[in-house]
N, CA, C and O atoms as a GROMACS GRO file, in nm:
protein
  252
    1MET      N    1   0.084  -0.119   0.000
    1MET     CA    2   0.000   0.000   0.000
    1MET      C    3   0.088   0.124   0.000
    1MET      O    4   0.171   0.139  -0.089
    2PHE      N    5   0.071   0.212   0.097
    2PHE     CA    6   0.150   0.334   0.102
    2PHE      C    7   0.279   0.310   0.178
    2PHE      O    8   0.285   0.226   0.269
    3ASN      N    9   0.379   0.382   0.142
    3ASN     CA   10   0.504   0.378   0.215
    3ASN      C   11   0.526   0.514   0.280
    3ASN      O   12   0.637   0.566   0.280
    4ASN      N   13   0.420   0.570   0.335
    4ASN     CA   14   0.425   0.704   0.393
    4ASN      C   15   0.383   0.695   0.540
    4ASN      O   16   0.272   0.651   0.571
    5ARG      N   17   0.472   0.737   0.629
    5ARG     CA   18   0.446   0.726   0.773
    5ARG      C   19   0.321   0.800   0.817
    5ARG      O   20   0.246   0.751   0.902
    6ILE      N   21   0.297   0.916   0.761
    6ILE     CA   22   0.180   0.994   0.801
    6ILE      C   23   0.052   0.921   0.764
    6ILE      O   24  -0.041   0.916   0.845
    7LEU      N   25   0.046   0.866   0.645
    7LEU     CA   26  -0.074   0.792   0.605
    7LEU      C   27  -0.093   0.667   0.689
    7LEU      O   28  -0.206   0.632   0.724
    8LEU      N   29   0.015   0.600   0.722
    8LEU     CA   30   0.005   0.482   0.807
    8LEU      C   31  -0.043   0.521   0.947
    8LEU      O   32  -0.124   0.450   1.007
    9LYS      N   33   0.007   0.632   0.999
    9LYS     CA   34  -0.035   0.681   1.131
    9LYS      C   35  -0.184   0.716   1.130
    9LYS      O   36  -0.255   0.688   1.227
   10LEU      N   37  -0.231   0.777   1.022
   10LEU     CA   38  -0.373   0.809   1.013
   10LEU      C   39  -0.458   0.682   1.020
   10LEU      O   40  -0.561   0.680   1.087
   11GLU      N   41  -0.414   0.577   0.953
   11GLU     CA   42  -0.487   0.450   0.958
   11GLU      C   43  -0.487   0.394   1.100
   11GLU      O   44  -0.590   0.345   1.147
   12GLU      N   45  -0.373   0.401   1.167
   12GLU     CA   46  -0.365   0.353   1.305
   12GLU      C   47  -0.459   0.431   1.396
   12GLU      O   48  -0.514   0.377   1.492
   13ASP      N   49  -0.478   0.559   1.365
   13ASP     CA   50  -0.564   0.646   1.445
   13ASP      C   51  -0.712   0.633   1.408
   13ASP      O   52  -0.796   0.704   1.463
   14GLY      N   53  -0.744   0.544   1.313
   14GLY     CA   54  -0.883   0.517   1.280
   14GLY      C   55  -0.936   0.588   1.156
   14GLY      O   56  -1.054   0.577   1.125
   15PHE      N   57  -0.850   0.659   1.085
   15PHE     CA   58  -0.892   0.724   0.961
   15PHE      C   59  -0.868   0.625   0.848
   15PHE      O   60  -0.755   0.609   0.800
   16ILE      N   61  -0.973   0.558   0.806
   16ILE     CA   62  -0.960   0.446   0.713
   16ILE      C   63  -0.983   0.487   0.568
   16ILE      O   64  -0.905   0.449   0.480
   17THR      N   65  -1.087   0.564   0.542
   17THR     CA   66  -1.120   0.596   0.403
   17THR      C   67  -1.031   0.708   0.349
   17THR      O   68  -0.979   0.788   0.426
   18PRO      N   69  -1.014   0.713   0.218
   18PRO     CA   70  -0.938   0.823   0.159
   18PRO      C   71  -0.995   0.960   0.195
   18PRO      O   72  -0.920   1.055   0.216
   19ASP      N   73  -1.127   0.971   0.201
   19ASP     CA   74  -1.190   1.099   0.239
   19ASP      C   75  -1.149   1.140   0.380
   19ASP      O   76  -1.113   1.256   0.403
   20GLU      N   77  -1.153   1.047   0.473
   20GLU     CA   78  -1.116   1.078   0.612
   20GLU      C   79  -0.970   1.122   0.620
   20GLU      O   80  -0.938   1.219   0.690
   21LYS      N   81  -0.884   1.052   0.550
   21LYS     CA   82  -0.742   1.086   0.551
   21LYS      C   83  -0.719   1.224   0.491
   21LYS      O   84  -0.644   1.304   0.546
   22ALA      N   85  -0.782   1.250   0.378
   22ALA     CA   86  -0.765   1.380   0.311
   22ALA      C   87  -0.812   1.494   0.401
   22ALA      O   88  -0.746   1.597   0.409
   23LYS      N   89  -0.926   1.476   0.468
   23LYS     CA   90  -0.978   1.580   0.559
   23LYS      C   91  -0.878   1.611   0.669
   23LYS      O   92  -0.860   1.727   0.705
   24GLU      N   93  -0.814   1.510   0.722
   24GLU     CA   94  -0.715   1.532   0.828
   24GLU      C   95  -0.589   1.598   0.774
   24GLU      O   96  -0.532   1.687   0.837
   25LEU      N   97  -0.545   1.555   0.657
   25LEU     CA   98  -0.423   1.612   0.599
   25LEU      C   99  -0.441   1.759   0.563
   25LEU      O  100  -0.348   1.838   0.576
   26ILE      N  101  -0.560   1.796   0.519
   26ILE     CA  102  -0.588   1.935   0.482
   26ILE      C  103  -0.567   2.029   0.601
   26ILE      O  104  -0.530   2.144   0.583
   27LYS      N  105  -0.590   1.979   0.720
   27LYS     CA  106  -0.576   2.061   0.841
   27LYS      C  107  -0.432   2.104   0.866
   27LYS      O  108  -0.408   2.200   0.939
   28GLU      N  109  -0.336   2.033   0.807
   28GLU     CA  110  -0.194   2.057   0.836
   28GLU      C  111  -0.112   2.089   0.711
   28GLU      O  112   0.007   2.061   0.707
   29LEU      N  113  -0.174   2.147   0.611
   29LEU     CA  114  -0.104   2.169   0.484
   29LEU      C  115   0.012   2.267   0.492
   29LEU      O  116   0.090   2.277   0.398
   30SER      N  117   0.024   2.339   0.601
   30SER     CA  118   0.136   2.433   0.613
   30SER      C  119   0.269   2.359   0.629
   30SER      O  120   0.375   2.418   0.611
   31GLU      N  121   0.262   2.230   0.662
   31GLU     CA  122   0.383   2.149   0.674
   31GLU      C  123   0.398   2.064   0.547
   31GLU      O  124   0.305   1.997   0.503
   32ILE      N  125   0.517   2.068   0.491
   32ILE     CA  126   0.546   1.999   0.365
   32ILE      C  127   0.515   1.850   0.374
   32ILE      O  128   0.465   1.791   0.278
   33LYS      N  129   0.545   1.787   0.487
   33LYS     CA  130   0.523   1.642   0.496
   33LYS      C  131   0.376   1.605   0.482
   33LYS      O  132   0.343   1.498   0.431
   34TYR      N  133   0.286   1.694   0.526
   34TYR     CA  134   0.143   1.667   0.511
   34TYR      C  135   0.098   1.693   0.367
   34TYR      O  136   0.012   1.622   0.314
   35LEU      N  137   0.155   1.792   0.306
   35LEU     CA  138   0.126   1.819   0.165
   35LEU      C  139   0.171   1.701   0.079
   35LEU      O  140   0.100   1.658  -0.011
   36TYR      N  141   0.290   1.648   0.109
   36TYR     CA  142   0.340   1.533   0.036
   36TYR      C  143   0.250   1.411   0.058
   36TYR      O  144   0.221   1.337  -0.036
   37ALA      N  145   0.206   1.390   0.182
   37ALA     CA  146   0.118   1.276   0.211
   37ALA      C  147  -0.013   1.289   0.134
   37ALA      O  148  -0.066   1.190   0.085
   38LEU      N  149  -0.065   1.412   0.123
   38LEU     CA  150  -0.188   1.434   0.046
   38LEU      C  151  -0.163   1.403  -0.101
   38LEU      O  152  -0.248   1.343  -0.167
   39LYS      N  153  -0.048   1.442  -0.152
   39LYS     CA  154  -0.011   1.413  -0.291
   39LYS      C  155  -0.008   1.261  -0.314
   39LYS      O  156  -0.063   1.211  -0.412
   40VAL      N  157   0.056   1.190  -0.223
   40VAL     CA  158   0.065   1.044  -0.234
   40VAL      C  159  -0.074   0.981  -0.230
   40VAL      O  160  -0.104   0.889  -0.306
   41LEU      N  161  -0.158   1.032  -0.142
   41LEU     CA  162  -0.294   0.981  -0.130
   41LEU      C  163  -0.371   1.002  -0.260
   41LEU      O  164  -0.439   0.911  -0.308
   42PHE      N  165  -0.361   1.122  -0.318
   42PHE     CA  166  -0.432   1.151  -0.443
   42PHE      C  167  -0.377   1.071  -0.561
   42PHE      O  168  -0.451   1.040  -0.654
   43GLU      N  169  -0.250   1.037  -0.558
   43GLU     CA  170  -0.190   0.963  -0.670
   43GLU      C  171  -0.225   0.814  -0.668
   43GLU      O  172  -0.206   0.746  -0.768
   44ASN      N  173  -0.276   0.765  -0.556
   44ASN     CA  174  -0.315   0.625  -0.548
   44ASN      C  175  -0.442   0.604  -0.631
   44ASN      O  176  -0.548   0.654  -0.596
   45LEU      N  177  -0.429   0.531  -0.739
   45LEU     CA  178  -0.541   0.512  -0.831
   45LEU      C  179  -0.655   0.430  -0.770
   45LEU      O  180  -0.766   0.430  -0.823
   46GLN      N  181  -0.629   0.363  -0.659
   46GLN     CA  182  -0.734   0.285  -0.593
   46GLN      C  183  -0.820   0.371  -0.501
   46GLN      O  184  -0.927   0.328  -0.458
   47SER      N  185  -0.774   0.491  -0.472
   47SER     CA  186  -0.848   0.580  -0.382
   47SER      C  187  -0.959   0.652  -0.458
   47SER      O  188  -0.939   0.700  -0.569
   48GLU      N  189  -1.074   0.658  -0.395
   48GLU     CA  190  -1.187   0.733  -0.450
   48GLU      C  191  -1.226   0.839  -0.349
   48GLU      O  192  -1.233   0.812  -0.229
   49PHE      N  193  -1.251   0.960  -0.398
   49PHE     CA  194  -1.281   1.073  -0.311
   49PHE      C  195  -1.418   1.131  -0.347
   49PHE      O  196  -1.460   1.128  -0.462
   50SER      N  197  -1.484   1.183  -0.245
   50SER     CA  198  -1.611   1.252  -0.271
   50SER      C  199  -1.580   1.385  -0.338
   50SER      O  200  -1.471   1.440  -0.323
   51SER      N  201  -1.677   1.436  -0.410
   51SER     CA  202  -1.657   1.565  -0.477
   51SER      C  203  -1.635   1.676  -0.375
   51SER      O  204  -1.562   1.772  -0.402
   52GLN      N  205  -1.697   1.665  -0.258
   52GLN     CA  206  -1.680   1.767  -0.154
   52GLN      C  207  -1.537   1.770  -0.101
   52GLN      O  208  -1.480   1.878  -0.081
   53VAL      N  209  -1.478   1.654  -0.079
   53VAL     CA  210  -1.340   1.647  -0.030
   53VAL      C  211  -1.244   1.701  -0.136
   53VAL      O  212  -1.148   1.770  -0.104
   54LEU      N  213  -1.270   1.669  -0.261
   54LEU     CA  214  -1.185   1.722  -0.368
   54LEU      C  215  -1.194   1.874  -0.375
   54LEU      O  216  -1.092   1.941  -0.389
   55ALA      N  217  -1.314   1.927  -0.365
   55ALA     CA  218  -1.332   2.073  -0.367
   55ALA      C  219  -1.264   2.138  -0.247
   55ALA      O  220  -1.198   2.240  -0.261
   56ASN      N  221  -1.281   2.079  -0.129
   56ASN     CA  222  -1.218   2.133  -0.009
   56ASN      C  223  -1.066   2.128  -0.018
   56ASN      O  224  -0.997   2.220   0.028
   57SER      N  225  -1.014   2.023  -0.078
   57SER     CA  226  -0.870   2.010  -0.095
   57SER      C  227  -0.817   2.118  -0.187
   57SER      O  228  -0.714   2.181  -0.159
   58LEU      N  229  -0.887   2.141  -0.297
   58LEU     CA  230  -0.844   2.246  -0.389
   58LEU      C  231  -0.848   2.383  -0.323
   58LEU      O  232  -0.758   2.464  -0.342
   59GLU      N  233  -0.952   2.409  -0.247
   59GLU     CA  234  -0.962   2.538  -0.177
   59GLU      C  235  -0.849   2.554  -0.077
   59GLU      O  236  -0.791   2.663  -0.066
   60ALA      N  237  -0.815   2.448  -0.005
   60ALA     CA  238  -0.707   2.454   0.093
   60ALA      C  239  -0.573   2.476   0.025
   60ALA      O  240  -0.487   2.548   0.078
   61LEU      N  241  -0.554   2.416  -0.091
   61LEU     CA  242  -0.428   2.433  -0.163
   61LEU      C  243  -0.413   2.574  -0.219
   61LEU      O  244  -0.301   2.625  -0.230
   62VAL      N  245  -0.523   2.637  -0.253
   62VAL     CA  246  -0.519   2.773  -0.307
   62VAL      C  247  -0.484   2.874  -0.198
   62VAL      O  248  -0.416   2.974  -0.224
   63ASP      N  249  -0.532   2.848  -0.077
   63ASP     CA  250  -0.508   2.942   0.034
   63ASP      C  251  -0.366   2.950   0.074
   63ASP      O  252  -0.332   3.025   0.165
   0.00000   0.00000   0.00000
């Protein structure tokens, strides 16, 4: 699966779905490691995201 510590930690903390993980990562985008984890999450072709999470992610990236 992922080889990213942040994503693995999110799973350990109970954030299972890609939407849940993305919502948590968006909260910390000021740190590069969280931005990178979000990039890795979005690049996983097996992940499916709700349109709301995608829109929120784009808004957070613009800010």
